[in-house]
C-alpha positions in Angstrom: 7.3 23.5 -42.4 7.8 23.8 -38.7 10.0 21.2 -36.9 8.2 19.1 -34.3 9.9 18.5 -30.9 8.2 16.7 -28.1 8.3 17.5 -24.4 7.0 14.7 -22.2 5.9 15.3 -18.6 5.7 12.2 -16.4 4.0 12.0 -13.1 3.9 9.3 -11.8 -9.7 9.7 -2.7 -12.4 13.1 0.3 -12.0 14.7 3.7 -13.5 13.0 6.8 -15.6 15.7 8.4 -16.7 19.0 7.1 -16.3 20.0 3.5 -13.5 22.4 2.5 -14.3 26.0 1.7 -12.2 25.8 -1.4 -11.5 23.0 -3.9 -7.9 21.6 -3.4 -5.7 21.8 -6.5 -6.6 19.3 -9.2 -9.5 17.6 -7.4 -12.4 18.9 -9.5 -10.5 18.3 -12.8 -9.4 14.8 -11.5 -13.0 13.9 -10.7 -14.2 15.2 -14.1 -11.6 13.1 -15.8 -12.6 10.0 -13.8 -16.2 10.5 -14.7 -15.4 10.9 -18.4 -13.1 7.8 -18.4 -15.5 5.5 -16.6 -19.0 6.8 -17.7 -20.2 4.4 -15.0 -19.5 1.5 -17.4 -15.8 0.5 -16.7 -13.0 0.7 -14.2 -11.1 3.9 -14.1 -8.4 5.3 -11.8 -6.7 8.7 -11.8 -4.3 10.6 -9.5 -5.7 14.1 -9.2 -2.7 15.3 -7.3 -0.2 14.0 -9.9 -2.2 15.6 -12.6 -2.2 18.9 -10.7 1.6 18.8 -10.3 2.0 17.9 -14.0 -0.2 20.6 -15.4 1.1 23.1 -12.9 4.6 22.6 -14.2 3.3 23.2 -17.7 1.4 26.3 -16.5 4.7 27.6 -15.0 5.9 28.2 -18.5 2.6 29.1 -20.1 1.5 32.6 -21.0 -1.8 34.4 -21.6 -5.0 32.5 -21.9 -3.1 29.2 -21.9 -1.8 29.8 -18.4 -5.2 31.1 -17.2 -7.1 28.1 -18.5 -4.7 25.6 -16.9 -4.8 27.4 -13.5 -8.6 27.6 -13.7 -8.9 23.9 -14.5 -6.7 23.1 -11.5 -8.7 25.5 -9.2 -5.5 27.5 -8.7 -4.9 31.3 -8.3 -1.3 30.8 -9.3 1.4 28.1 -9.4 2.5 29.3 -6.0 -0.8 27.8 -4.6 0.8 24.4 -4.6 3.4 25.6 -2.1 3.3 23.4 1.0 1.6 20.5 -0.6 4.7 18.4 -0.8 5.4 19.0 2.9 1.9 17.9 3.9 2.2 14.7 1.8 5.5 13.9 3.4 3.9 14.3 6.9 1.3 11.8 5.7 4.0 9.3 4.7 3.5 9.8 0.9 6.6 9.6 -1.3 6.9 12.1 -4.1 9.7 13.5 -6.3 10.1 15.7 -9.4 12.7 15.7 -12.1 13.4 17.3 -15.5 15.0 15.2 -18.2 16.4 17.7 -20.8 17.5 16.7 -24.3 20.3 18.4 -26.2 17.9 19.9 -28.7 16.1 22.4 -26.5 17.2 25.2 -24.2 15.1 26.0 -21.2 14.7 29.6 -20.3 16.6 30.4 -17.2 13.5 31.7 -15.4 11.6 28.4 -16.1 14.6 26.2 -15.1 14.9 28.2 -11.8 11.2 27.8 -11.1 11.3 24.0 -11.7 14.0 23.8 -9.0 12.7 26.3 -6.5 9.0 25.4 -6.7 9.0 21.8 -7.6 12.4 20.6 -6.5 12.8 19.1 -10.0 16.2 17.5 -10.4 17.8 18.2 -13.8 19.1 15.2 -15.8 20.3 14.9 -19.4 17.7 12.9 -21.4 19.2 9.7 -22.8 16.0 7.6 -23.5 12.8 6.1 -22.1 14.5 3.4 -20.0 16.3 6.1 -18.1 13.1 7.8 -17.2 11.4 4.5 -16.5 14.1 3.5 -14.0 13.7 6.8 -12.2 9.9 6.4 -12.0 10.3 2.8 -10.8 12.5 3.8 -8.0 10.4 6.8 -6.9 7.1 4.8 -7.0 8.5 2.0 -4.8 8.5 -0.4 -7.7 4.8 -0.2 -8.2 5.1 1.5 -11.6 7.5 -0.9 -13.4 7.2 0.2 -17.1 6.2 3.2 -19.1 4.2 2.0 -22.1 4.8 5.2 -24.1 6.9 6.2 -27.1 8.9 9.4 -26.5 10.0 9.4 -30.1 12.9 11.1 -31.8 11.3 14.6 -31.4 11.2 14.4 -27.6 13.4 16.9 -26.0 12.1 17.4 -22.5 10.5 15.1 -19.9 9.2 16.7 -16.7 8.5 14.0 -14.1 6.5 13.9 -10.9 6.3 10.5 -9.1 4.0 9.7 -6.2 3.6 6.6 -4.1 2.1 5.5 -0.8 2.1 2.6 1.6 -0.4 2.9 4.4 -1.8 0.4 7.0 -5.5 0.5 8.0 -6.2 2.0 11.4 -8.5 -0.9 11.8 -7.1 -3.8 9.7 -9.2 -6.7 8.4 -8.7 -10.2 9.9 -7.5 -12.4 7.0 -9.4 -15.3 8.7 -12.6 -13.5 8.0 -11.9 -13.1 4.3 -14.0 -15.3 1.9 -14.7 -15.9 -1.7 -17.9 -14.5 -3.3 -19.5 -12.8 -6.3 -19.3 -9.2 -7.3 -22.3 -8.0 -9.2 -20.7 -6.3 -12.2 -22.8 -4.8 -15.0 -21.9 -7.6 -17.4 -22.5 -10.4 -14.9 -21.2 -11.7 -11.6 -17.5 -12.1 -11.2 -15.5 -14.0 -8.5 -13.7 -11.9 -5.9 -12.2 -12.3 -2.4 -14.1 -10.3 0.2 -12.7 -8.8 3.4 -15.1 -8.1 6.2 -15.2 -6.5 9.6 -17.5 -4.7 12.1 -16.1 -1.3 12.6 -16.9 2.3 13.7 -16.5 4.9 11.0 -17.9 8.1 9.8 -20.9 7.3 7.7 -23.6 9.1 5.7 -26.3 8.5 3.1 -28.4 10.5 0.7 -29.4 10.7 -3.0 -29.3 6.9 -3.3 -25.6 6.7 -2.1 -24.1 5.3 1.1 -20.8 6.9 2.0 -18.1 6.1 4.6 -14.6 7.1 5.6 -12.0 4.4 6.4 -8.9 5.8 8.1 -5.3 4.7 7.8 -3.0 4.2 10.8 -1.1 7.5 10.2 -4.3 9.4 10.8 -3.7 11.9 8.0 -4.7 9.7 5.1 -8.2 8.1 4.6 -10.1 6.2 2.0 -13.6 7.6 1.2 -16.0 5.1 -0.3 -19.3 5.8 -2.0 -21.7 2.9 -2.7 -24.6 4.0 -5.1 -27.8 2.0 -5.5 -27.7 -0.6 -8.3 -27.3 1.2 -11.6 -26.4 4.5 -9.9 -22.7 4.7 -10.5 -22.8 7.1 -13.5 -25.0 9.6 -11.6 -22.7 9.4 -8.6 -19.7 10.1 -10.8 -21.4 13.1 -12.3 -22.3 14.4 -8.8 -18.8 14.0 -7.6 -17.4 15.9 -10.6 -19.8 18.8 -10.1 -19.6 19.0 -6.3 -16.3 17.6 -5.2 -16.4 19.4 -1.8 -19.9 18.5 -0.7 -20.6 15.1 -2.2 -19.7 13.3 0.9 -21.7 14.3 4.0 -21.3 12.4 7.2 -23.3 12.1 10.4 -21.8 13.9 13.4 -20.8 10.7 15.2 -19.1 7.6 13.9 -21.5 4.7 13.1 -21.1 1.0 13.6 -20.8 -0.6 10.2 -20.7 -4.1 8.9 -18.2 -3.6 6.2 -17.6 -6.0 3.3 -15.0 -5.0 0.8 -13.3 -6.8 -2.1 -9.5 -7.1 -2.3 -8.2 -5.2 -5.3 -5.1 -5.0 -7.4 -5.4 -2.7 -10.4 -2.8 -1.4 -12.9 -4.3 1.1 -15.4 -2.6 2.9 -18.3 -4.5 5.6 -20.2 -4.4 8.8 -22.1 -6.2 11.6 -20.2 -6.1 14.2 -23.0 -9.6 13.7 -24.5 -11.1 13.6 -21.0 -9.4 16.9 -20.0 -10.5 18.5 -23.3 -14.1 17.2 -22.7 -14.1 18.9 -19.3 -13.8 22.3 -21.1 -10.1 22.8 -20.8 -9.1 22.9 -24.5 -7.1 26.0 -25.1 -3.8 24.6 -23.6 -4.1 21.8 -26.2 -4.9 23.9 -29.2 -2.2 24.4 -31.9 -3.8 27.7 -32.7 -4.1 29.2 -29.2 -1.6 27.4 -26.9 1.3 29.5 -25.6 4.2 27.9 -23.7 6.7 30.6 -24.6 7.9 30.7 -20.9 9.5 27.3 -21.2 11.7 27.8 -24.3 12.0 29.8 -27.5 10.9 26.6 -29.2 7.2 26.6 -30.0 5.4 23.9 -27.9 2.1 22.2 -27.8 0.8 19.5 -25.4 0.0 16.5 -27.6 -0.9 14.0 -24.9 -1.4 13.5 -21.2 -0.8 9.9 -20.2 -1.2 8.5 -16.8 -0.5 5.1 -15.2 -2.0 4.2 -11.9 -1.4 1.1 -9.6 -3.6 0.4 -6.7 -3.4 -2.6 -4.3 -5.9 -3.0 -1.4 -5.8 -5.9 1.0 -6.5 -6.8 4.7 -3.5 -4.8 6.0 -3.9 -1.6 4.0 -3.1 0.1 0.6 -0.2 0.5 -1.7 -0.6 2.9 -4.6 1.4 4.9 -7.1 1.0 6.8 -10.3 3.0 8.0 -13.3 1.7 10.5 -15.9 3.2 11.6 -19.2 2.3 15.1 -20.4 3.8 15.3 -23.9 4.4 18.7 -25.5 5.3 19.0 -29.2 7.3 21.8 -30.7 5.0 23.2 -33.4 8.1 24.4 -35.1 -22.7 -8.8 13.7 -24.2 -8.3 17.5 -27.0 -10.2 19.3 -28.1 -7.3 21.5 -28.7 -3.7 20.8 -28.8 -1.9 17.4 -27.4 -3.9 14.5 -24.5 -2.5 12.5 -25.3 -0.7 9.3 -24.6 -3.0 6.3 -22.0 -1.5 3.9 -21.5 -4.2 1.4 -19.3 -3.4 -1.6 -20.7 -6.1 -3.9 -21.6 -3.8 -6.8 -19.9 -0.9 -8.6 -18.6 1.8 -6.2 -16.3 4.9 -6.0 -13.2 5.3 -3.8 -10.8 8.1 -3.1 -7.7 8.3 -1.0 -7.1 11.8 0.5 -4.7 13.8 2.5 -7.1 14.9 5.3 -4.9 17.9 6.2 -5.4 19.5 2.8 -8.3 17.7 1.3 -6.0 16.8 -1.7 -7.1 13.7 -3.6 -4.1 11.4 -4.1 -6.0 8.7 -6.0 -9.6 8.3 -7.2 -11.3 5.3 -8.7 -14.5 3.9 -10.1 -14.6 0.1 -9.4 -17.0 -1.7 -11.8 -15.2 -5.0 -11.9 -12.6 -5.8 -9.1 -11.5 -8.9 -11.0 -10.6 -7.1 -14.2 -6.9 -7.2 -15.2 
């Protein structure tokens, strides 16, 4: 009987203006996972960029069809395609870090260890336990990710970690004096929320039963994209986003005056992404029969789970967000005059995405069905 050893990978929404010619790494897979998790019926949040970094580190040590399928799922030609992403995120004020926690029961191949350092700046640490990894993630995510609700288990021998976090102020903040309590029309009935409101100029578009807008952050490089479908249209909008990540948001040439009403939000979501990734069609890297991670170690490995934790806080001043993902591999051994502002009232289920406008890379994406849910 083959011995089972685990490798855990821990990681810790479109572009204002014209669509990108190519899909940024991880965006399409991230949106497919979001659609599968929510199905238009429940809250769901993912970090496509964190997922891209995690699976890319796994792809670095994959071979044959396993490597090809991972790169294809991430819209990558090679793992080198992620080069420069970290620099762009740093310019946007986004915090990120990588690390490799290595147990004493596995030996990384020198080529793989070198790639982790050279391509991903992954610091090596001896693996002593979950709390050690949790402390590292907590520090690198500015305290937003406080715990890791996973079980590394006695077979865990390697934990690859990517942590990402951001704090950004709105370019046009909300006045707290204008906030008010109201009802959000969730599918299961109205729920109480605190709404923020303002009249603002922003890029805006509409079509196929969806209103869309882009709300910029102060640093100018990050922006939140928001899509408000007609009542009952969230599932269709999610499917459209998953199939057409580059063209789903189409804006008018000039900024429009909007009367924006938006709920304050504070979400913390922990979830396994494995089934959703497999449902997207990327199953070979998770198949005991076909998966090949021989570039990582002489120990036979298999990804047994992909777990992600996301924290998102949105208020009058701006947004704080972070994510941590565990990818586990097992060893298989209003105006009075003139035109009125366009009403953009987020009082029913909607989509949001926080994006690095320089690259189009999605940092966080979410389906908000109930802003009051714990």
